[in-house]
Each structure stands twice: as C-alpha cells, then as structure tokens.
C-alpha positions in Angstrom: 2.8 15.6 -66.2 -1.1 16.4 -66.5 -3.3 15.4 -63.8 -5.2 12.7 -64.2 -8.7 13.3 -65.0 -11.8 12.6 -63.0 -15.0 10.7 -64.5 -18.6 12.1 -64.6 -21.1 10.2 -65.9 -24.9 10.0 -66.8 -26.3 6.5 -66.0 -29.8 5.5 -67.5 -30.6 2.7 -70.2 -31.0 3.1 -74.0 -29.3 6.5 -73.6 -27.2 7.0 -76.3 -28.8 9.6 -77.9 -28.1 11.6 -74.7 -25.9 14.9 -75.5 -25.2 15.6 -72.3 -21.5 14.3 -73.3 -20.8 17.1 -75.4 -22.6 19.6 -72.9 -20.7 19.1 -69.8 -17.7 17.8 -71.8 -17.5 21.3 -73.7 -17.5 23.1 -70.9 -14.7 21.6 -69.1 -12.7 21.2 -72.4 -13.7 25.8 -72.6 -12.9 26.1 -68.4 -9.7 23.8 -68.8 -10.8 21.5 -66.3 -10.1 18.0 -65.7 -12.9 16.0 -65.6 -14.0 13.6 -68.7 -18.0 12.8 -69.0 -19.1 9.7 -70.1 -22.5 7.3 -70.4 -22.9 4.6 -68.6 -26.0 2.4 -70.2 -27.7 0.0 -67.2 -29.5 -2.8 -68.9 -32.3 -3.7 -66.0 -32.7 -1.7 -62.1 -31.4 -4.8 -60.4 -28.0 -4.1 -61.3 -28.0 -0.1 -60.3 -26.9 -1.2 -56.5 -23.8 -2.3 -58.4 -23.2 0.5 -60.7 -23.4 3.0 -57.6 -20.7 0.7 -55.6 -18.7 0.5 -58.6 -19.0 4.1 -58.4 -17.7 4.7 -55.1 -15.0 1.9 -55.8 -14.1 3.8 -58.3 -13.8 7.4 -57.4 -16.4 8.5 -59.8 -16.9 12.4 -58.6 -20.6 12.3 -60.3 -23.7 11.0 -61.8 -26.7 12.5 -64.1 -29.3 10.0 -63.9 -31.9 9.5 -66.4 -34.8 7.5 -67.9 -35.6 5.4 -65.7 -33.5 5.8 -62.7 -34.1 8.8 -61.3 -36.3 7.3 -58.3 -34.9 3.8 -58.8 -31.5 5.3 -57.2 -33.3 7.3 -54.3 -32.3 4.0 -51.5 -29.4 3.5 -52.7 -27.7 6.6 -51.9 -25.7 7.9 -48.4 -27.9 11.2 -48.4 -30.7 13.9 -50.5 -31.0 17.1 -50.5 -34.0 18.6 -49.8 -35.0 19.0 -54.1 -34.5 15.7 -54.3 -36.3 14.5 -50.7 -39.7 16.4 -51.9 -40.3 14.7 -55.1 -38.1 11.4 -54.2 -36.3 11.4 -57.6 -33.0 12.3 -58.1 -31.2 13.3 -61.6 -27.6 14.6 -60.3 -25.3 12.5 -57.5 -22.1 14.1 -56.0 -19.5 11.6 -55.0 -17.8 13.0 -51.6 -14.9 10.6 -50.8 -17.4 7.8 -51.5 -20.2 9.6 -50.1 -23.5 9.3 -52.5 -25.4 12.6 -52.1 -28.7 12.7 -54.5 -29.9 16.0 -55.9 -32.4 17.2 -58.0 -31.2 19.9 -60.5 -34.7 19.2 -62.4 -36.5 21.8 -60.8 -34.8 24.9 -61.1 -33.6 23.4 -64.6 -37.2 23.6 -65.6 -38.0 26.7 -64.2 -35.1 28.5 -65.8 -36.9 29.2 -69.7 -40.1 29.3 -67.7 -39.9 32.2 -65.9 -40.5 35.3 -68.6 -43.7 33.8 -68.4 -44.4 34.6 -64.6 -47.7 37.0 -65.5 -48.7 34.7 -67.7 -48.5 31.6 -65.4 -49.8 32.5 -62.1 -53.3 32.2 -61.0 -54.1 30.2 -64.1 -54.2 26.2 -64.4 -51.6 24.5 -66.4 -50.9 20.8 -67.0 -48.5 18.0 -67.7 -48.0 14.7 -69.6 -46.4 11.7 -67.4 -46.4 9.8 -64.5 -42.2 9.7 -63.9 -40.1 12.1 -62.0 -39.3 14.4 -64.6 -43.8 14.6 -64.3 -43.2 15.1 -60.5 -40.2 18.0 -61.1 -42.2 20.1 -63.5 -45.2 19.8 -60.4 -43.0 21.0 -58.0 -41.0 23.9 -60.0 -44.6 25.1 -60.7 -46.1 24.7 -57.5 -42.6 26.8 -56.4 -42.1 29.7 -58.5 -45.4 30.0 -60.8 -48.0 29.4 -58.3 -50.9 28.7 -61.1 -54.6 28.0 -60.0 -54.5 24.0 -60.8 -52.0 21.1 -62.0 -53.7 18.6 -64.3 -51.8 15.7 -64.7 -52.4 14.0 -68.1 -52.2 10.3 -67.7 -52.4 6.9 -68.5 -52.2 4.7 -66.0 -54.3 6.4 -63.1 -52.9 4.2 -60.6 -49.4 4.3 -61.2 -49.9 8.7 -61.2 -51.6 7.8 -57.9 -48.8 5.7 -56.5 -46.1 8.4 -57.9 -48.4 11.2 -55.9 -48.8 9.5 -52.9 -45.1 10.5 -51.3 -45.8 13.9 -52.6 -46.7 16.4 -49.5 -48.6 19.0 -51.9 -50.8 16.1 -54.1 -53.6 18.9 -53.5 -52.1 20.8 -56.0 -52.6 17.9 -58.5 -55.9 16.9 -60.8 -55.0 13.9 -61.9 -57.0 13.2 -65.2 -57.5 10.2 -68.2 -54.8 10.5 -71.3 -58.1 8.7 -72.6 -60.7 11.3 -71.2 -58.9 13.6 -73.2 -58.8 12.1 -76.4 -62.6 11.2 -76.4 -63.7 14.1 -74.7 -64.9 13.1 -71.7 -65.2 15.0 -67.9 -64.4 18.7 -69.3 -60.9 17.2 -69.8 -60.9 18.9 -73.3 -62.2 22.7 -71.6 -59.7 21.6 -68.6 -57.0 21.9 -71.4 -57.5 24.5 -73.7 -57.7 26.3 -70.2 -53.8 25.5 -69.4 -51.7 28.7 -69.9 -48.8 25.9 -69.9 -48.9 22.1 -71.7 -45.9 21.0 -70.9 -44.6 16.7 -72.6 -42.7 15.2 -69.4 -43.3 11.7 -71.0 -40.1 10.3 -74.0 -42.9 10.7 -76.7 -41.3 12.2 -80.1 -38.0 11.4 -79.0 -35.4 10.6 -81.8 -34.8 6.7 -81.9 -37.2 5.4 -80.0 -39.3 2.9 -81.9 -43.0 4.1 -81.7 -42.6 7.2 -80.2 -40.4 9.3 -82.9 -43.6 10.3 -85.1 -45.4 11.1 -82.1 -47.4 13.6 -80.6 -48.7 13.3 -77.0 -52.0 15.7 -78.2 -54.6 14.4 -79.9 -54.0 17.2 -83.2 -57.0 16.6 -84.9 -59.1 18.1 -82.3 -57.3 21.3 -82.4 -56.6 21.9 -78.8 -53.8 23.3 -79.2 -53.8 27.6 -79.5 -52.3 31.5 -79.6 -52.5 32.1 -75.7 -50.9 28.7 -74.5 -47.0 28.1 -74.2 -46.3 24.8 -74.9 -43.0 23.2 -73.3 -41.6 20.0 -74.4 -39.1 18.3 -71.8 -38.0 16.1 -75.4 -34.7 17.4 -76.7 -33.7 15.2 -79.5 -34.5 16.6 -82.0 -35.1 20.3 -81.5 -38.5 20.7 -83.4 -40.9 17.0 -81.8 -43.7 16.7 -83.2 -46.0 18.7 -80.3 -43.5 21.6 -80.7 -44.5 21.5 -84.4 -47.8 21.4 -84.2 -47.5 24.3 -81.3 -45.9 26.5 -83.6 -48.2 25.8 -86.1 -51.3 26.6 -83.9 -49.4 30.1 -82.8 -48.4 29.2 -79.4 -45.0 29.7 -77.3 -42.8 27.1 -77.6 -39.9 26.0 -75.6 -37.4 23.4 -76.6 -36.1 20.4 -74.2 -33.0 21.5 -75.0 -33.3 24.9 -72.8 -34.4 22.5 -69.6 -31.1 19.9 -70.4 -28.6 23.2 -70.1 -30.5 24.6 -67.3 -30.2 21.2 -65.2 -26.9 20.4 -66.7 -25.6 23.5 -65.6 -26.7 22.8 -61.6 -25.1 19.8 -61.6 -22.0 20.8 -63.4 -21.2 23.6 -60.4 -22.0 20.9 -58.1 -19.6 19.0 -59.2 -17.0 21.1 -60.3 -17.5 24.3 -58.5 -17.3 26.2 -61.5 -20.5 28.3 -63.9 -21.0 26.6 -66.6 -20.5 28.6 -69.8 -24.0 28.0 -70.8 -24.0 30.7 -74.3 -20.6 29.0 -75.2 -21.9 26.0 -74.7 -24.9 26.6 -76.3 -23.6 28.0 -79.5 -21.7 24.4 -79.7 -24.4 22.5 -79.2 -26.3 23.3 -81.8 -23.8 23.4 -84.3 -23.4 19.7 -83.5 -27.0 19.5 -84.1 -27.0 21.3 -87.6 -25.0 19.5 -88.3 -25.7 16.9 -91.3 -25.4 13.2 -90.4 -21.9 11.2 -90.6 -20.0 14.5 -89.7 -17.3 14.9 -87.7 -17.4 17.5 -84.5 -15.0 19.2 -83.7 -15.3 17.5 -79.9 -15.7 14.3 -79.1 
C-alpha cells in the first residue's frame, strides 16, 4: 500500500490564478515525494485563526501565505525565524508536530535573480512600488545583499507606508515618496526615479484577472521615465509579460519577470517542507510549457 500523501497548500484571497500548485506538485512528481499541494482561499482575515487551527488539527505539513495575509498571520504563529521577524511578514509556514513556524523565503527569493547585477546596484539608488509584505521583503533583500545608496519607496498612502516601516529596524535606509508626486513631477521625484538602477513593482498591478489591474502599469508611461540603464523587476508573475515589463523592454531596460522570484522563494520553501532540493530547471521548463499552452488545453500534470 502506498503511503498517504501529506498536504501542502497556499492561503490567500482570490488566488485561483496561482501557479504554486503546478510548481510544487511538479517538483514532488519529479522526485517521487509523497506530498500534494493545493489552494486554500480564505475570504476574510478573521477566518485566518480558524484556518491555522485546522492546519494543526489536520496535520497539514506546510503552507505558503500570499496577499493579503503575510502580516496578518504573524501573531497567530508559534515562532518566527529571523527573516520573518525582521520584516514581520511570513510567506512560508512549517508545521512540526502542531508547532507552526513562520519563515520568509521572499527575501532570498527576490534577491537571487538580481545577484548577476550586483555591481550595477551597489552604491546606487533603487526604487520599489508598494507598501505591503512583498515591499518589505524587497527592502530587506536590497539592504542585505546589494547595499544601494538609498531605497525610494513609492506609495499611494504615506501613512500606510510609515506604519509598515515603523517596526522595521533599518527604516533609515528607506525614503518614502508619494506616487502622486511621481505623476505630477513634484519634489524632484521624477529625477529620483530616473536615477534608480533598479525599479521594482511589489504591487499586484498588472496581474491577469484582477479587475482594474490587468492592463495597468504602475509607472506613468507618458513621461518616458524608464530608460536603458535601468533593471526593471516586476514581482507580478501572471502574465509573464506585464505592462510594466513591456514598457521597460521598449525603453531598452533589462527586465526580470516575477516568475524567477516565484521559483526562487518556492524552492526555498520546498526544501523547508520536504528536506529535498527542488529540480528548479525542470520545474521552470514544465511551468513555461504550461503557460504557453492555449487556453482550454489540458496539461500533463494537474
């Protein structure tokens, strides 16, 4: 008799678009590991505590956490690793005998595809759009691995950004800028932006299937702010070619798809849950084949 499979999963809201099940189930299939990965869509934050209580009771081996719950889960866990503690955000939970430990693999996962550009980043300004857990992961990754001269954080709501940064121990590295100032050209914000060696979108804007976002670009394109000395990194991974990356490519900038961060953080989470190394190249190939298939075409792994 085959051993029963252990459950892994993703908790978030309206995350049916996620490719995480394909990534992790492919890796488990290729390695012959007894795990299956699924999605747990949680409609509202007040249900999180019940969901985690259920994970303990059911012996769910591990969970990923995505928008909008990366910070909400923090007080509900038994322990946090250093990475999760420093940014007070969790994207990976490991269940060990009912003890839920929160990790953050987004930090290293974000940094990995940028490492070949280290010499272009070190000592130069960078900028990030967004004021959520993904933004803090990018901020900490820049601080830890790349040492830029300043991190400009572009946000719609300055009070929300300051609230997010308040517990962060290295907030002096961050300069908060209003997105409206970038659009209007106030306070030298366009000059700050154009001087940035890296531009990061850490918002959901541009995500396929999100009402109002799919055709949107976080950067005001009519101002020609993107240029060929920049590296433009979009954390959005569905679609592969977001409006921001399309505009950056036309401007001659280097572009990085969110698919690389998705794979990077997934490989780290996979190792925490299973103790095995994800066959990342094979998983990437399977994922890209899946993405390139016409809508309605069945895949060889469900």
